[in-house]
C-alpha positions, -999 to 999 in steps of 0.1 A, spaced: 151 185 -247 140 181 -214 156 148 -197 134 121 -185 131 125 -148 138 93 -133 135 99 -93 117 127 -84 119 124 -47 133 97 -23 124 102 11 153 98 32 152 100 69 176 97 95 184 60 93 169 52 130 131 58 131 114 51 165 145 34 179 148 9 148 167 9 113 145 25 90 124 -4 72 105 14 46 118 30 18 95 55 -2 105 70 -35 80 87 -65 92 78 -98 80 92 -130 78 89 -162 77 111 -198 43 112 -185 27 141 -162 18 105 -138 37 98 -109 43 63 -93 45 58 -52 67 28 -46 71 14 -11 93 -14 -3 106 -36 24 118 -65 36 104 -86 66 115 -114 86 87 -138 76 79 -163 49 60 -152 16 27 -177 27 25 -160 61 28 -124 47 6 -129 17 -22 -141 45 -16 -103 62 -28 -89 27 -53 -115 17 -75 -123 45 -95 -109 73 -80 -116 99 -44 -104 83 -60 -70 75 -78 -65 111 -43 -78 123 -21 -48 112 -40 -24 88 -75 -19 103 -95 -30 129 -123 -41 106 -120 -60 72 -140 -82 47 -117 -98 22 -133 -118 -6 -99 -126 -23 -109 -134 -63 -106 -120 -93 -136 -92 -91 -136 -98 -54 -128 -72 -29 -116 -58 5 -141 -38 28 -119 -23 53 -128 4 83 -102 23 101 -132 32 129 -133 5 152 -165 16 163 -180 20 130 -193 -13 106 -186 -25 73 -205 -10 49 -211 25 69 -204 55 50 -166 52 62 -159 21 47 -129 17 23 -141 -4 -7 -105 -19 -26 -112 -38 -57 -93 -70 -62 -78 -67 -99 -61 -100 -102 -36 -118 -81 -9 -147 -86 -8 -166 -51 21 -153 -28 37 -133 -56 13 -106 -73 -18 -85 -59 -33 -56 -79 -58 -36 -61 -81 -7 -71 -98 17 -45 -132 22 -51 -132 67 -50 -159 76 -23 -171 110 -15 -144 107 14 -118 113 -11 -109 151 -24 -130 161 -57 -99 161 -81 -93 124 -71 -128 115 -82 -122 126 -119 -90 102 -119 -108 75 -100 -102 50 -133 -66 56 -124 -55 45 -96 -41 10 -87 -17 -3 -64 0 -32 -76 21 -56 -50 49 -78 -54 58 -109 -29 94 -119 -36 103 -146 -14 143 -146 -4 166 -174 1 167 -167 41 131 -172 43 122 -134 47 97 -115 20 108 -84 -1 75 -67 -9 74 -37 -32 41 -16 -34 38 5 -69 7 33 -61 -1 40 -101 -21 71 -108 -10 102 -90 -6 134 -110 26 153 -113 7 187 -100 7 205 -69 -26 189 -53 -17 153 -56 21 158 -43 5 174 -15 -18 141 -16 13 123 -19 28 142 14 -1 125 32 4 90 22 39 86 24 38 90 59 9 73 63 15 43 43 52 38 59 35 39 91 6 10 83 39 -7 66 61 -6 101 25 -22 115 26 -50 89 66 -55 99 57 -52 139 29 -78 134 46 -106 113 79 -107 130 59 -108 167 42 -136 150 73 -153 140 93 -152 172 
């Protein structure tokens, strides 16, 4: 009988990245199913309400994640974003992320809308992709963020895709840290 694989990969780079301590930790967790969960976590030196606003407002998104964003924070709402600073919300490069549910300052569940810009193999699994993000206020005033990317499959195509998303997400989360910690100074 095959042992369940609890941790497939732990991304451990050097303890120093770009002149600072490694702040984002990424792991890939699997269960006894063929699905993988990308877990990314970090602690930021900012209060949870400030971190929450970074994730749930237009100003927040445009300060660390994308140059263009619209946020309709409600169950059934959506976040529309565009990485193209010369584009516009609603054009073919707009990414639509649906807000499935949330608990203010604690939990945010998102589901990406898979468009023509995504690989064909992802389109077949579109209803499986979620991002569940937990926000934990720490006693010292910092906030711990733990993000679960759900819906990846344990196949070579998905593993290659994760090899792209892990460093891209880590870079974006480092932008979040830089934005929030600069704001708090």
